[in-house]
C-alpha positions as CSV (number, residue, x, y, z in Angstrom):
1,M,139.1,102.7,-106.5
2,N,136.0,104.7,-105.8
3,T,132.7,103.0,-106.8
4,S,129.3,104.1,-107.8
5,P,126.2,101.8,-107.9
6,P,125.0,100.5,-111.3
7,P,121.8,101.9,-112.8
8,A,118.8,99.6,-113.1
9,S,119.3,96.7,-115.6
10,A,117.9,96.9,-119.1
11,P,116.0,94.0,-120.6
12,G,118.0,91.6,-122.7
13,S,117.4,90.2,-126.1
14,I,118.4,87.4,-128.3
15,N,122.1,86.6,-128.8
16,P,123.1,88.4,-132.1
17,G,124.7,86.6,-135.0
18,P,127.7,88.1,-136.8
19,T,125.7,90.0,-139.4
20,E,123.5,91.5,-136.7
21,L,126.5,92.7,-134.7
22,V,127.8,94.8,-137.6
23,R,124.3,96.0,-138.3
24,A,123.8,97.0,-134.7
25,A,127.2,98.7,-134.6
26,R,126.3,100.6,-137.7
27,T,123.1,101.8,-136.0
28,L,125.2,103.1,-133.1
29,Q,127.7,104.8,-135.5
30,P,126.3,108.4,-135.0
31,R,126.7,108.0,-131.2
32,T,130.2,106.5,-131.7
33,V,131.3,109.3,-134.0
34,A,129.8,112.0,-131.8
35,L,131.8,110.8,-128.8
36,R,135.0,110.4,-130.8
37,R,134.8,113.9,-132.2
38,A,134.0,115.4,-128.8
39,L,137.1,113.7,-127.4
40,H,139.2,114.7,-130.4
41,R,138.4,118.4,-129.9
42,H,139.5,118.3,-126.3
43,P,142.5,116.0,-126.0
44,E,144.3,115.5,-122.7
45,Q,147.7,114.0,-122.0
46,G,149.2,111.8,-119.3
47,L,147.6,110.1,-116.3
48,R,145.1,112.8,-115.4
49,L,142.4,113.3,-117.9
50,P,139.4,114.9,-116.1
51,E,137.4,116.0,-119.2
52,T,137.9,112.6,-120.9
53,Q,137.0,110.7,-117.8
54,S,133.8,112.8,-117.4
55,A,132.9,112.1,-121.1
56,V,133.3,108.3,-120.5
57,L,131.2,108.5,-117.3
58,R,128.4,110.3,-119.3
59,A,128.6,107.7,-122.0
60,L,128.0,104.9,-119.5
61,A,125.6,106.7,-117.3
62,D,122.4,105.2,-118.7
63,L,123.7,101.6,-118.9
64,P,123.5,98.8,-116.3
65,V,127.2,99.1,-115.7
66,Q,128.9,99.3,-112.3
67,V,131.4,102.1,-112.5
68,H,134.7,102.5,-110.7
69,T,137.1,105.4,-111.0
70,G,140.8,105.5,-110.2
71,R,142.3,106.8,-107.0
72,S,145.5,108.4,-108.4
73,I,144.7,108.5,-112.1
74,S,141.7,109.3,-114.3
75,S,140.9,105.7,-115.1
76,V,137.4,104.3,-115.5
77,V,136.4,100.7,-115.1
78,G,133.0,99.4,-115.9
79,V,131.6,96.0,-114.9
80,I,128.7,94.5,-116.9
81,E,127.2,91.6,-114.9
82,G,125.7,88.7,-116.9
83,A,122.6,86.8,-115.8
84,R,124.6,83.7,-115.0
85,A,127.8,82.9,-113.2
86,G,130.9,82.6,-115.3
87,P,134.3,84.0,-116.2
88,T,135.3,87.6,-116.7
89,V,136.4,89.1,-120.1
90,L,138.4,92.3,-120.2
91,L,138.1,94.9,-123.0
92,R,140.5,97.8,-123.0
93,A,140.6,101.3,-124.5
94,D,143.3,103.8,-123.9
95,M,142.3,107.5,-123.6
96,D,145.3,109.8,-123.7
97,A,146.6,112.1,-126.4
98,L,150.0,113.1,-127.7
99,P,152.1,116.4,-127.4
100,V,151.4,117.2,-131.1
101,T,149.9,120.4,-132.7
102,E,147.3,119.1,-135.1
103,E,147.4,120.0,-138.8
104,S,145.1,117.3,-140.1
105,G,142.5,119.8,-141.4
106,V,139.5,117.9,-140.1
107,P,136.6,120.1,-139.0
108,F,136.7,118.7,-135.5
109,S,140.4,119.3,-135.0
110,S,141.9,119.7,-131.6
111,E,141.2,123.0,-129.9
112,T,144.2,122.6,-127.6
113,V,147.4,123.8,-129.1
114,G,150.2,121.2,-128.5
115,S,147.9,118.3,-127.9
116,M,146.3,115.9,-130.4
117,H,144.7,112.5,-130.6
118,A,147.4,111.5,-133.1
119,C,147.3,107.9,-132.1
120,G,143.6,107.4,-132.3
121,H,142.9,106.8,-128.7
122,D,139.7,108.9,-129.0
123,T,138.4,106.2,-131.4
124,H,139.3,103.4,-129.0
125,V,137.2,105.1,-126.2
126,A,134.3,105.7,-128.5
127,M,134.3,102.1,-129.9
128,L,134.4,100.5,-126.4
129,A,131.6,102.8,-125.1
130,S,129.4,101.7,-128.0
131,A,130.4,98.1,-127.6
132,A,129.3,98.3,-124.0
133,R,125.9,99.5,-125.2
134,L,125.7,96.4,-127.5
135,I,126.8,94.0,-124.8
136,V,124.3,95.2,-122.2
137,E,121.5,94.7,-124.7
138,H,122.3,91.0,-124.4
139,H,123.5,90.8,-120.8
140,D,120.7,88.4,-119.8
141,Q,122.4,85.8,-122.0
142,L,125.9,86.4,-120.6
143,A,127.4,83.7,-118.4
144,G,130.0,85.8,-116.6
145,R,130.9,89.5,-116.7
146,V,132.7,92.1,-118.9
147,L,135.4,94.3,-117.5
148,L,135.6,97.6,-119.4
149,M,139.1,99.1,-119.0
150,F,139.3,102.8,-119.9
151,Q,142.9,103.7,-119.4
152,P,144.9,106.9,-119.3
153,G,148.6,107.3,-119.7
154,E,149.4,104.8,-122.4
155,E,151.8,107.2,-124.2
156,G,154.8,106.5,-122.0
157,F,153.1,107.0,-118.6
158,H,152.5,103.3,-117.7
159,G,148.8,103.8,-117.1
160,A,148.0,100.1,-117.4
161,R,150.5,99.4,-114.6
162,Y,148.9,101.9,-112.4
163,M,145.5,100.4,-113.0
164,L,146.8,96.9,-112.2
165,E,148.4,98.3,-109.0
166,E,145.0,99.8,-108.0
167,G,143.3,96.4,-108.2
168,L,141.9,96.3,-111.7
169,L,142.0,92.5,-111.8
170,E,140.4,92.1,-108.4
171,L,137.3,94.1,-109.2
172,A,135.4,91.3,-110.9
173,G,137.6,88.2,-110.6
174,T,140.7,87.6,-112.6
175,P,139.8,87.8,-116.3
176,E,139.9,84.7,-118.3
177,C,140.9,86.6,-121.4
178,A,141.4,90.1,-122.7
179,L,141.3,92.1,-125.9
180,A,142.6,95.5,-127.0
181,L,142.1,97.1,-130.4
182,H,144.4,99.7,-131.8
183,I,143.5,101.8,-134.8
184,T,146.0,102.5,-137.6
185,S,146.0,104.5,-140.7
186,S,148.5,102.1,-142.2
187,L,146.0,99.4,-143.0
188,D,143.0,99.4,-145.3
189,S,139.9,100.7,-143.6
190,G,138.0,98.1,-141.6
191,V,140.6,95.4,-141.8
192,V,141.5,93.6,-138.6
193,Q,144.9,92.0,-138.1
194,T,146.6,90.2,-135.2
195,R,149.1,87.4,-134.6
196,A,150.0,84.8,-132.1
197,G,153.0,85.4,-129.9
198,T,155.0,88.7,-130.0
199,I,153.2,91.5,-131.7
200,L,154.9,94.6,-130.3
201,A,158.4,95.4,-129.0
202,S,159.7,96.5,-125.7
203,S,160.7,100.1,-125.5
204,D,163.6,101.5,-123.5
205,T,165.2,104.9,-123.5
206,L,169.0,105.2,-123.8
207,R,171.0,108.2,-122.4
208,V,174.8,108.4,-122.6
209,N,176.9,111.2,-121.1
210,V,180.5,111.3,-122.4
211,T,183.0,113.2,-120.3
212,G,186.3,114.5,-121.6
213,R,188.2,117.7,-120.9
214,G,187.4,121.0,-122.5
215,G,189.8,123.3,-124.2
216,H,190.5,125.5,-127.2
217,A,189.3,124.2,-130.5
218,G,192.5,125.3,-132.2
219,A,194.6,123.1,-129.8
220,P,192.7,119.8,-129.5
221,H,195.8,118.1,-128.3
222,T,195.5,120.0,-125.0
223,A,192.0,118.8,-124.4
224,V,190.2,115.4,-124.4
225,D,187.4,115.9,-127.0
226,P,184.2,114.0,-126.1
227,V,182.6,114.7,-129.6
228,P,184.6,112.1,-131.6
229,A,184.0,109.6,-128.9
230,A,180.2,110.2,-129.0
231,A,180.2,110.1,-132.8
232,T,182.1,106.8,-132.8
233,M,179.6,105.4,-130.4
234,V,176.7,105.9,-132.9
235,G,178.3,103.7,-135.5
236,A,179.7,101.2,-133.0
237,L,176.3,100.6,-131.5
238,Q,174.9,99.8,-135.0
239,T,177.7,97.4,-135.5
240,M,177.0,95.8,-132.2
241,I,173.4,95.2,-133.2
242,T,174.4,93.4,-136.4
243,R,177.2,91.4,-134.9
244,K,175.9,90.4,-131.4
245,L,172.3,89.5,-132.2
246,T,170.7,86.8,-134.3
247,V,168.6,88.1,-137.2
248,F,165.8,85.8,-136.1
249,D,165.4,87.7,-132.8
250,P,166.1,91.3,-133.9
251,A,166.5,94.6,-132.1
252,V,166.4,98.2,-133.2
253,L,168.7,100.8,-131.6
254,T,168.3,104.4,-132.9
255,V,170.2,107.4,-131.6
256,T,167.8,110.2,-132.0
257,R,169.7,113.1,-130.4
258,I,173.4,114.0,-130.1
259,S,174.3,117.2,-128.3
260,A,177.6,118.9,-127.4
261,G,179.3,122.3,-127.2
262,T,178.3,125.9,-127.2
263,T,180.2,127.6,-130.1
264,S,182.8,127.0,-132.9
265,N,186.0,127.6,-131.0
266,I,185.5,125.6,-127.8
267,I,186.0,121.9,-127.2
268,P,183.2,121.0,-124.7
269,E,183.8,118.9,-121.6
270,T,180.8,116.7,-122.3
271,A,178.7,115.3,-125.1
272,E,175.3,113.6,-124.8
273,L,173.5,110.8,-126.8
274,E,169.9,109.9,-126.5
275,G,167.9,107.2,-128.3
276,T,165.5,104.3,-128.1
277,I,166.1,100.5,-127.8
278,R,163.4,98.1,-129.2
279,T,163.5,94.3,-128.9
280,L,161.1,91.4,-129.5
281,S,162.1,89.2,-126.6
282,E,163.2,89.8,-123.0
283,H,166.3,87.7,-123.6
284,T,167.5,90.0,-126.4
285,R,166.5,93.0,-124.3
286,V,168.9,92.0,-121.5
287,T,171.6,91.3,-124.0
288,V,171.3,94.7,-125.7
289,H,171.4,96.5,-122.4
290,E,174.6,94.7,-121.4
291,E,176.2,95.3,-124.8
292,V,175.3,99.0,-125.0
293,R,177.0,99.6,-121.7
294,R,180.1,97.7,-122.8
295,V,180.4,99.4,-126.2
296,C,179.8,103.0,-124.8
297,E,182.2,102.6,-121.9
298,H,185.0,101.0,-124.0
299,V,184.7,103.5,-126.9
300,A,184.8,106.3,-124.4
301,A,188.0,104.8,-122.8
302,A,189.6,104.4,-126.2
303,H,189.2,108.2,-126.7
304,G,190.5,109.0,-123.2
305,C,187.0,109.8,-122.0
306,T,184.5,108.2,-119.6
307,A,180.8,107.3,-120.3
308,T,177.9,107.2,-118.0
309,V,175.1,105.0,-119.5
310,V,171.6,105.2,-118.2
311,I,168.9,102.9,-119.7
312,E,165.4,103.8,-118.6
313,R,163.2,100.7,-118.9
314,G,159.9,101.3,-120.7
315,Y,157.2,98.9,-121.7
316,P,157.8,95.2,-121.9
317,V,157.4,93.1,-125.0
318,T,153.7,92.7,-125.9
319,V,153.0,89.0,-126.3
320,N,149.6,87.7,-127.5
321,D,148.3,84.4,-126.2
322,D,148.2,81.9,-129.0
323,E,144.7,80.6,-128.4
324,V,143.1,84.0,-127.8
325,S,144.8,85.5,-130.9
326,W,143.6,82.7,-133.1
327,H,140.1,83.1,-131.6
328,V,140.2,86.8,-132.4
329,M,141.2,86.1,-136.0
330,E,138.5,83.5,-136.4
331,L,135.9,85.8,-134.9
332,A,136.9,88.7,-137.2
333,L,136.5,86.4,-140.2
334,R,133.0,85.4,-139.1
335,I,131.9,88.9,-138.1
336,L,133.6,91.1,-140.6
337,G,134.1,88.7,-143.6
338,K,137.3,87.4,-145.2
339,P,138.3,90.7,-146.9
340,H,138.4,92.4,-143.5
341,A,140.4,89.9,-141.4
342,G,143.7,88.1,-141.6
343,P,147.0,87.3,-139.8
344,M,149.5,90.0,-139.2
345,P,152.7,89.0,-141.1
346,T,155.3,90.3,-138.7
347,P,155.5,92.1,-135.3
348,L,155.9,95.9,-135.1
349,M,158.7,97.7,-133.3
350,G,156.2,100.0,-131.6
351,S,155.4,99.4,-128.0
352,E,152.3,99.2,-125.8
353,D,151.6,99.1,-122.1
354,F,148.8,96.6,-122.7
355,S,151.8,94.3,-122.3
356,Y,151.4,94.7,-118.6
357,V,147.9,93.2,-118.8
358,L,149.0,90.4,-121.2
359,A,151.7,89.4,-118.7
360,K,148.9,88.5,-116.3
361,V,145.9,87.7,-118.4
362,P,145.8,85.5,-121.6
363,G,144.7,87.9,-124.3
364,A,145.5,89.7,-127.6
365,M,146.0,93.0,-129.1
366,A,144.7,93.5,-132.7
367,L,145.1,96.3,-135.2
368,L,142.1,97.9,-136.9
369,G,142.8,99.6,-140.2
370,A,141.4,103.1,-140.8
371,C,143.2,104.4,-143.8
372,P,141.3,107.4,-145.1
373,P,139.4,107.3,-148.4
374,R,141.3,108.0,-151.6
375,C,144.6,107.3,-149.9
376,Q,146.9,104.3,-149.9
377,P,148.0,102.9,-146.5
378,E,151.7,103.2,-147.3
379,E,151.1,106.9,-148.3
380,A,148.7,108.0,-145.5
381,P,150.2,110.0,-142.6
382,A,150.9,107.4,-140.0
383,N,149.9,107.3,-136.3
384,H,151.7,110.0,-134.3
385,S,151.8,112.3,-137.3
386,N,150.3,115.8,-136.8
387,R,148.4,115.2,-140.1
388,V,147.0,111.7,-139.4
389,V,143.4,111.1,-140.3
390,F,141.4,108.0,-139.4
391,D,138.4,106.8,-141.5
392,E,135.6,106.8,-138.9
393,S,133.6,104.2,-140.8
394,A,136.1,101.6,-139.5
395,M,134.8,102.1,-136.0
396,V,131.8,100.0,-136.9
397,H,134.0,97.0,-137.2
398,G,135.8,97.8,-134.0
399,V,132.5,98.1,-132.0
400,A,131.3,94.8,-133.5
401,L,134.5,92.9,-132.7
402,Y,134.7,94.2,-129.1
403,A,131.1,93.2,-128.5
404,G,131.4,89.9,-130.4
405,F,134.5,88.9,-128.4
406,A,132.7,89.3,-125.1
407,L,129.4,87.8,-126.2
408,E,131.1,84.8,-127.8
409,T,133.4,84.1,-124.8
410,L,130.6,84.4,-122.3
411,R,128.0,82.4,-124.2
412,P,126.2,80.0,-121.8
């Protein structure tokens, strides 16, 4: 990573209490909103986000933060040094957008056709940048240091893994704990939820190529039709899920694309299936991979075809550390109040590359509700929708929780 020297340190102040943190975050809200909207207007996808990286660097420029930028990707890492020796706390925000054309109607909508911050990563960046500002105001009372992880490429590009490979955890000593917040329109605004143990699923991509023998559609007996074989696989895979796996360690297998043929009177030689596999444990993940291959190959054989099965491994299961997740819930209760904090009842079948960090550092991911006003969470357009809208007032709670987590953990 490339490094730049930190600016001169700013004077510290007293360690804030829970109410003061929310009040301070609210004072910073105009700055938080301005950064979020600037990023929202100019979304970037993937691992190389030059405009987003520059915006983050500008946001940190006047703070006593040692800044590091990625060698092969547009990552930004900031190190806030405390006045005393102690452990390192990692706070993460992802930065990339999705290949979606925005139709939310907000006045600061994306100006880039085919790209939108439909998963709220722009809010994550803005919240962490403002949290850094709160933390440095009290750095003289920190016993340790804070590692700010601004990460590109979360949406399927393994950005966290790249940052780990480039030495993220060696920059300021291996972190003692880590926290990532993820905004969602499917929770009441300002509510924080997390849970101990598994919180998000693994995510793998399934591709199956079924090969038969082409021929005339009016004489199917002279061909080996791959279409019925592919269609049978779709149902057989669902039966496999319900008959080979325990309901207490579930999986989801969804075939999202089936493709074959060119016209009405030709039996094609090949058919293709594509889909996603989600599991909540590595054991079940391995089992599903094995069973998918068995089912597809044998169904193909029963139809006189062959099947080539390719499973592209995506993100691992995201597993929260028990102690850290309970600490986050307790901290959210104290900082935000009982109506705005609580346990997450069940894991979600979405996936996250923060899982790579949690495999090496005890930590937690938590959800931050941002359902827009006059809308019920179950009715609001969800994350990844081209119409999703996030209530910006929820960012006050995110800023306060990010800052409170670091200040509490590094209290002398």
